[in-house]
ROSE-4610 file (N, C-alpha, C; in Angstrom, 1 decimal, always signed):
// ROSE-4610
residu = [M/M/M/E/E/E/Q/Q/Q/T/T/T/A/A/A/R/R/R/Y/Y/Y/Y/Y/Y/G/G/G/T/T/T/G/G/G/H/H/H/R/R/R/K/K/K/N/N/N/A/A/A/T/T/T/A/A/A/R/R/R/V/V/V/W/W/W/L/L/L/T/T/T/P/P/P/G/G/G/D/D/D/G/G/G/N/N/N/V/V/V/V/V/V/I/I/I/N/N/N/N/N/N/V/V/V/P/P/P/M/M/M/A/A/A/L/L/L/Y/Y/Y/V/V/V/G/G/G/R/R/R/K/K/K/S/S/S/L/L/L/E/E/E/L/L/L/L/L/L/I/I/I/M/M/M/Q/Q/Q/P/P/P/F/F/F/E/E/E/P/P/P/V/V/V/D/D/D/A/A/A/V/V/V/G/G/G/K/K/K/Y/Y/Y/D/D/D/V/V/V/M/M/M/A/A/A/K/K/K/C/C/C/K/K/K/G/G/G/G/G/G/G/G/G/I/I/I/S/S/S/G/G/G/Q/Q/Q/A/A/A/G/G/G/A/A/A/V/V/V/R/R/R/H/H/H/G/G/G/I/I/I/S/S/S/K/K/K/A/A/A/L/L/L/L/L/L/Q/Q/Q/I/I/I/G/G/G/E/E/E/E/E/E/M/M/M/R/R/R/I/I/I/P/P/P/L/L/L/R/R/R/R/R/R/L/L/L/G/G/G/F/F/F/L/L/L/T/T/T/R/R/R/D/D/D/P/P/P/R/R/R/V/V/V/K/K/K/E/E/E/R/R/R/K/K/K/K/K/K/Y/Y/Y/G/G/G/R/R/R/K/K/K/R/R/R/A/A/A/R/R/R/R/R/R/G/G/G/F/F/F/Q/Q/Q/F/F/F/S/S/S/K/K/K/R/R/R]
num = [1/1/1/2/2/2/3/3/3/4/4/4/5/5/5/6/6/6/7/7/7/8/8/8/9/9/9/10/10/10/11/11/11/12/12/12/13/13/13/14/14/14/15/15/15/16/16/16/17/17/17/18/18/18/19/19/19/20/20/20/21/21/21/22/22/22/23/23/23/24/24/24/25/25/25/26/26/26/27/27/27/28/28/28/29/29/29/30/30/30/31/31/31/32/32/32/33/33/33/34/34/34/35/35/35/36/36/36/37/37/37/38/38/38/39/39/39/40/40/40/41/41/41/42/42/42/43/43/43/44/44/44/45/45/45/46/46/46/47/47/47/48/48/48/49/49/49/50/50/50/51/51/51/52/52/52/53/53/53/54/54/54/55/55/55/56/56/56/57/57/57/58/58/58/59/59/59/60/60/60/61/61/61/62/62/62/63/63/63/64/64/64/65/65/65/66/66/66/67/67/67/68/68/68/69/69/69/70/70/70/71/71/71/72/72/72/73/73/73/74/74/74/75/75/75/76/76/76/77/77/77/78/78/78/79/79/79/80/80/80/81/81/81/82/82/82/83/83/83/84/84/84/85/85/85/86/86/86/87/87/87/88/88/88/89/89/89/90/90/90/91/91/91/92/92/92/93/93/93/94/94/94/95/95/95/96/96/96/97/97/97/98/98/98/99/99/99/100/100/100/101/101/101/102/102/102/103/103/103/104/104/104/105/105/105/106/106/106/107/107/107/108/108/108/109/109/109/110/110/110/111/111/111/112/112/112/113/113/113/114/114/114/115/115/115/116/116/116/117/117/117/118/118/118/119/119/119/120/120/120/121/121/121/122/122/122/123/123/123/124/124/124/125/125/125/126/126/126/127/127/127/128/128/128/129/129/129/130/130/130/131/131/131]
x = [+6.6/+7.3/+6.3/+6.4/+5.5/+6.0/+5.1/+5.4/+5.1/+6.1/+5.8/+5.5/+4.6/+4.2/+5.3/+5.5/+6.4/+5.7/+6.0/+5.4/+6.5/+6.3/+7.4/+7.0/+7.9/+7.7/+9.0/+8.9/+10.1/+10.0/+11.1/+11.1/+12.2/+11.9/+12.9/+13.0/+14.2/+14.5/+15.8/+15.8/+17.0/+17.5/+18.7/+19.2/+19.2/+18.6/+18.6/+17.4/+17.5/+16.4/+16.6/+15.4/+15.4/+14.4/+14.8/+13.9/+13.6/+12.4/+12.1/+11.2/+11.5/+10.6/+10.3/+9.0/+8.5/+8.1/+8.5/+8.0/+7.6/+6.5/+6.1/+7.3/+7.5/+8.7/+8.7/+9.9/+9.9/+10.6/+10.6/+11.0/+12.5/+13.2/+14.6/+14.6/+15.6/+15.7/+17.2/+17.3/+18.6/+18.6/+19.6/+19.8/+21.1/+21.1/+22.3/+23.1/+22.3/+22.9/+23.7/+23.3/+24.0/+22.8/+22.9/+21.8/+21.7/+20.5/+20.1/+21.0/+21.2/+22.0/+23.4/+24.0/+25.4/+25.4/+24.4/+24.4/+24.1/+23.1/+22.8/+23.7/+24.0/+24.9/+24.4/+23.1/+22.5/+21.1/+20.9/+19.6/+18.4/+18.7/+17.6/+17.2/+18.1/+17.8/+17.1/+17.5/+16.8/+15.3/+15.1/+13.7/+12.9/+13.6/+13.0/+12.5/+13.4/+13.1/+11.9/+11.8/+10.7/+9.4/+9.3/+8.1/+6.9/+6.9/+5.6/+4.9/+5.6/+5.0/+4.1/+4.4/+3.7/+2.2/+1.8/+0.4/-0.5/+0.1/-0.7/-0.6/+0.0/+0.2/+0.9/+2.0/+2.7/+4.1/+4.4/+5.8/+6.2/+7.3/+7.8/+7.0/+6.2/+5.4/+6.0/+6.9/+7.5/+9.0/+9.7/+11.1/+11.2/+12.3/+12.5/+13.8/+13.8/+15.0/+15.1/+16.1/+16.1/+17.5/+17.4/+18.6/+18.5/+19.6/+19.7/+20.8/+20.5/+21.5/+21.4/+22.5/+22.6/+22.5/+22.9/+22.7/+23.6/+23.3/+24.0/+23.2/+23.7/+23.0/+21.6/+21.5/+20.3/+19.2/+19.6/+18.7/+18.2/+19.2/+18.8/+17.8/+18.0/+17.1/+15.7/+15.6/+14.3/+13.7/+14.5/+14.0/+13.5/+14.2/+13.7/+12.4/+12.2/+10.9/+9.8/+10.1/+9.1/+8.7/+9.8/+9.5/+8.7/+9.0/+8.2/+6.8/+6.5/+5.2/+4.4/+5.1/+4.4/+4.2/+5.1/+5.0/+3.8/+3.6/+2.5/+1.2/+1.1/-0.2/-0.6/+0.4/+0.1/-0.5/-0.1/-0.6/-2.1/-2.4/-3.8/-4.1/-5.1/-5.4/-6.0/-6.4/-6.9/-5.8/-4.6/-3.4/-3.1/-3.8/-3.5/-3.8/-4.9/-5.4/-4.4/-4.0/-3.1/-1.7/-1.2/+0.1/+0.1/-1.0/-1.2/-1.2/-2.0/-2.1/-0.8/+0.1/+1.4/+2.5/+2.1/+2.9/+4.0/+3.8/+4.8/+4.7/+3.5/+3.4/+3.8/+4.0/+4.4/+5.9/+6.4/+7.8/+8.3/+9.3/+9.8/+10.5/+10.1/+10.6/+11.9/+12.4/+13.6/+14.8/+15.5/+16.8/+17.8/+19.1/+20.1/+20.0/+20.1/+20.0/+21.4/+21.4/+22.6/+23.4/+24.7/+25.6/+25.4/+25.3/+25.1/+26.5/+26.7/+27.9/+28.0/+29.2/+29.4/+29.2/+28.9/+28.6/+29.5/+29.6/+30.5/+29.7/+28.4/+27.5/+26.2/+25.2/+23.9/+23.4/+23.5/+23.0/+24.0/+25.0/+26.0/+26.8/+26.7/+27.5/+28.8/+29.6/+30.8/+30.6/+31.6/+31.5/+31.5/+30.6/+30.5/+31.7/+32.3/+33.4/+33.0/+32.9/+32.6/+33.7/+35.0/+36.2/+37.1]
y = [-11.8/-10.5/-9.5/-8.3/-7.2/-6.6/-6.3/-5.7/-4.2/-3.4/-1.9/-1.5/-0.5/+0.0/+0.8/+0.5/+1.2/+1.7/+2.9/+3.5/+4.0/+3.7/+3.9/+4.9/+5.7/+6.6/+6.8/+6.9/+7.2/+8.7/+9.4/+10.8/+11.1/+12.1/+12.4/+13.9/+14.4/+15.8/+16.0/+16.7/+16.8/+15.4/+15.1/+13.7/+12.8/+13.3/+12.5/+11.7/+10.5/+9.7/+9.3/+9.3/+9.0/+7.9/+6.9/+5.9/+6.2/+6.4/+7.0/+6.0/+5.7/+4.9/+5.8/+5.8/+6.4/+5.4/+5.5/+4.7/+5.6/+5.2/+6.0/+6.1/+7.3/+7.6/+9.0/+9.6/+10.9/+12.0/+11.7/+12.8/+12.7/+11.6/+11.5/+11.3/+12.0/+11.9/+11.4/+10.3/+9.7/+9.5/+10.1/+10.0/+9.3/+8.2/+7.4/+7.0/+6.7/+6.3/+7.4/+8.6/+9.8/+10.7/+11.3/+12.2/+13.4/+13.8/+14.8/+16.1/+16.6/+17.8/+17.7/+16.5/+16.3/+16.1/+15.4/+15.1/+16.3/+17.1/+18.2/+19.4/+19.7/+20.7/+22.1/+22.3/+23.7/+23.7/+24.7/+24.8/+24.9/+25.6/+25.8/+24.4/+23.5/+22.2/+21.3/+21.5/+20.8/+21.2/+22.5/+23.0/+22.5/+22.4/+21.9/+20.5/+19.7/+18.3/+18.1/+18.9/+18.8/+19.4/+20.1/+20.9/+20.0/+18.8/+18.0/+17.7/+17.6/+17.3/+18.4/+19.6/+20.8/+20.8/+20.8/+20.9/+19.8/+18.6/+17.5/+17.2/+18.1/+18.0/+16.7/+16.4/+15.2/+15.5/+16.7/+17.1/+16.3/+15.6/+14.8/+13.5/+13.1/+11.8/+10.6/+10.9/+9.8/+10.0/+8.8/+8.8/+8.6/+9.2/+9.1/+8.4/+7.4/+6.7/+6.8/+7.5/+7.7/+7.2/+6.6/+6.2/+7.0/+7.8/+8.7/+8.3/+8.5/+8.2/+9.3/+9.7/+10.6/+12.0/+12.9/+14.4/+14.9/+16.1/+16.7/+16.8/+17.5/+17.6/+18.3/+19.3/+20.1/+19.2/+18.5/+17.7/+16.5/+16.0/+14.9/+15.3/+16.5/+17.1/+17.2/+17.7/+17.8/+16.4/+15.5/+14.1/+13.5/+13.7/+13.2/+13.9/+15.2/+15.9/+15.2/+15.0/+14.4/+13.0/+12.2/+10.8/+10.8/+11.8/+11.9/+12.2/+13.1/+13.4/+12.2/+11.4/+10.2/+9.2/+9.1/+8.1/+8.5/+9.8/+10.3/+9.9/+9.8/+9.4/+8.0/+7.1/+5.7/+5.7/+6.7/+6.7/+7.1/+8.1/+8.5/+9.3/+8.8/+9.5/+10.9/+11.2/+12.6/+13.6/+13.2/+14.1/+14.6/+14.0/+14.4/+15.8/+16.3/+17.7/+18.8/+18.8/+19.8/+19.7/+18.4/+18.2/+18.6/+18.3/+18.7/+20.2/+20.9/+22.4/+23.1/+22.6/+23.2/+22.7/+21.7/+21.3/+20.2/+19.6/+18.6/+17.3/+17.0/+15.7/+15.8/+17.0/+17.2/+17.1/+16.3/+16.1/+17.3/+18.0/+19.2/+18.7/+19.1/+18.5/+19.2/+20.2/+20.9/+20.1/+19.8/+19.1/+19.9/+19.6/+20.4/+20.0/+21.0/+20.8/+20.4/+19.5/+18.9/+19.9/+19.7/+20.6/+20.2/+21.2/+20.9/+21.0/+20.3/+20.4/+21.8/+22.3/+23.6/+24.7/+24.4/+25.5/+25.2/+26.3/+26.2/+25.5/+25.8/+25.2/+24.8/+24.6/+24.2/+25.2/+26.5/+27.5/+28.5/+28.7/+29.7/+29.4/+30.3/+30.2/+30.9/+30.9/+31.6/+33.1/+33.9/+35.3/+35.8/+36.7/+37.2/+38.2/+38.1/+39.0/+39.6/+40.9/+41.6/+41.6/+41.6/+41.6/+40.5]
z = [+10.0/+9.7/+9.2/+9.7/+9.3/+8.0/+7.1/+5.8/+5.8/+5.6/+5.6/+4.2/+4.1/+2.8/+2.1/+0.8/+0.0/-1.2/-1.6/-2.8/-3.7/-5.0/-6.0/-7.1/-7.5/-8.6/-9.4/-10.7/-11.5/-12.0/-11.8/-12.2/-13.3/-14.1/-15.2/-15.2/-15.5/-15.8/-16.5/-17.6/-18.4/-18.8/-18.5/-18.8/-17.6/-16.5/-15.2/-15.1/-14.4/-14.1/-12.6/-11.9/-10.5/-10.2/-9.5/-9.0/-7.5/-7.1/-5.8/-5.1/-3.8/-2.9/-1.7/-1.4/-0.2/+0.8/+2.1/+3.1/+4.3/+5.0/+6.2/+7.2/+7.6/+8.5/+9.0/+9.2/+9.8/+8.9/+7.6/+6.7/+6.2/+6.5/+6.0/+4.5/+3.9/+2.4/+2.1/+1.4/+1.1/-0.4/-1.1/-2.5/-2.8/-3.5/-3.8/-2.5/-1.5/-0.2/+0.5/+0.2/+0.8/+1.3/+2.5/+3.0/+2.0/+1.8/+0.8/+0.9/+2.1/+2.3/+1.8/+2.0/+1.5/+0.0/-0.5/-1.9/-2.8/-2.5/-3.4/-3.1/-1.8/-1.5/-1.6/-2.0/-2.1/-1.4/-0.6/+0.0/-0.9/-2.1/-3.1/-3.7/-3.9/-4.4/-3.3/-2.1/-1.0/-1.0/-1.1/-1.0/-2.3/-3.4/-4.6/-4.5/-3.9/-3.7/-2.7/-1.7/-0.7/-1.1/-2.2/-2.7/-2.8/-3.3/-3.5/-2.2/-1.1/+0.2/+0.7/+0.4/+1.0/+0.7/-0.6/-1.0/-0.5/-0.2/+0.2/+1.7/+2.5/+3.9/+4.3/+3.7/+4.0/+4.4/+4.8/+5.2/+6.5/+6.4/+7.6/+7.8/+6.9/+7.1/+6.4/+5.4/+4.6/+4.5/+4.5/+4.2/+2.7/+2.2/+0.7/+0.5/-0.4/-0.8/-2.3/-2.9/-4.3/-4.9/-6.1/-6.8/-8.1/-8.4/-9.5/-10.5/-11.8/-12.8/-13.8/-14.4/-15.5/-15.1/-16.0/-15.7/-14.6/-14.1/-13.0/-11.8/-10.8/-9.5/-9.7/-10.5/-10.6/-11.3/-12.4/-13.1/-12.2/-11.4/-10.6/-9.5/-9.0/-7.9/-8.6/-9.8/-10.5/-10.7/-11.0/-11.3/-10.0/-8.8/-7.6/-7.2/-7.4/-7.2/-8.0/-9.3/-10.2/-9.7/-9.2/-8.7/-7.4/-6.6/-5.3/-5.6/-6.5/-6.9/-7.4/-8.3/-8.8/-7.8/-6.8/-5.7/-4.8/-4.6/-3.7/-4.3/-5.7/-6.3/-5.9/-5.7/-5.3/-3.9/-3.0/-1.7/-1.7/-2.5/-2.6/-3.9/-4.6/-5.9/-5.7/-4.5/-4.2/-4.2/-4.2/-4.2/-5.6/-6.6/-8.0/-8.3/-7.9/-8.2/-7.7/-6.4/-6.0/-6.6/-6.9/-7.5/-9.0/-9.6/-11.0/-11.2/-10.3/-10.4/-10.3/-9.4/-9.2/-10.2/-11.1/-12.2/-11.8/-10.7/-10.2/-11.0/-11.6/-12.3/-13.8/-14.3/-15.7/-15.8/-16.7/-17.0/-17.8/-17.3/-18.0/-19.2/-20.4/-21.7/-22.1/-21.4/-21.9/-21.7/-22.8/-22.8/-23.7/-23.5/-24.2/-25.7/-26.5/-28.0/-28.5/-29.5/-29.9/-30.8/-30.8/-31.6/-33.1/-34.0/-35.4/-36.1/-37.2/-38.0/-38.6/-38.8/-39.4/-38.4/-37.2/-36.2/-35.0/-34.2/-33.0/-31.8/-31.7/-30.7/-31.4/-30.7/-31.3/-32.3/-32.0/-32.9/-33.4/-32.6/-32.9/-34.1/-35.1/-36.3/-36.2/-37.3/-37.3/-37.4/-36.9/-37.0/-38.4/-38.8/-40.1/-40.4/-41.5/-41.9/-43.2/-43.2/-44.5/-45.5/-45.0/-45.8/-45.4]
């Protein structure tokens, strides 16, 4: 039985985590067993997910299979992009420089700030009343 190459990367964004596997193929992207176009529903998020392939000339060369948990659609799309970038590093270490320059290997640290007691939201206090 012939063993096909599989490359793995874990991506994170906001509260979302994505486990991503790349296999040589023709560019199909499946997220949680649903085609990417149906899963994300927005062209801008589809473009975001495919960004890491462009600087390393790998567009249409790999199939992507991702499992996402947590967060919403936007956070999960960012997590898949991060996971694809990390999986591409397993294919070839020479891809690190272009991916690093465009910031695809850096985990975006921004997460929602927690609500504080005595306030309506994380920072919003009560309306001031002079009288």
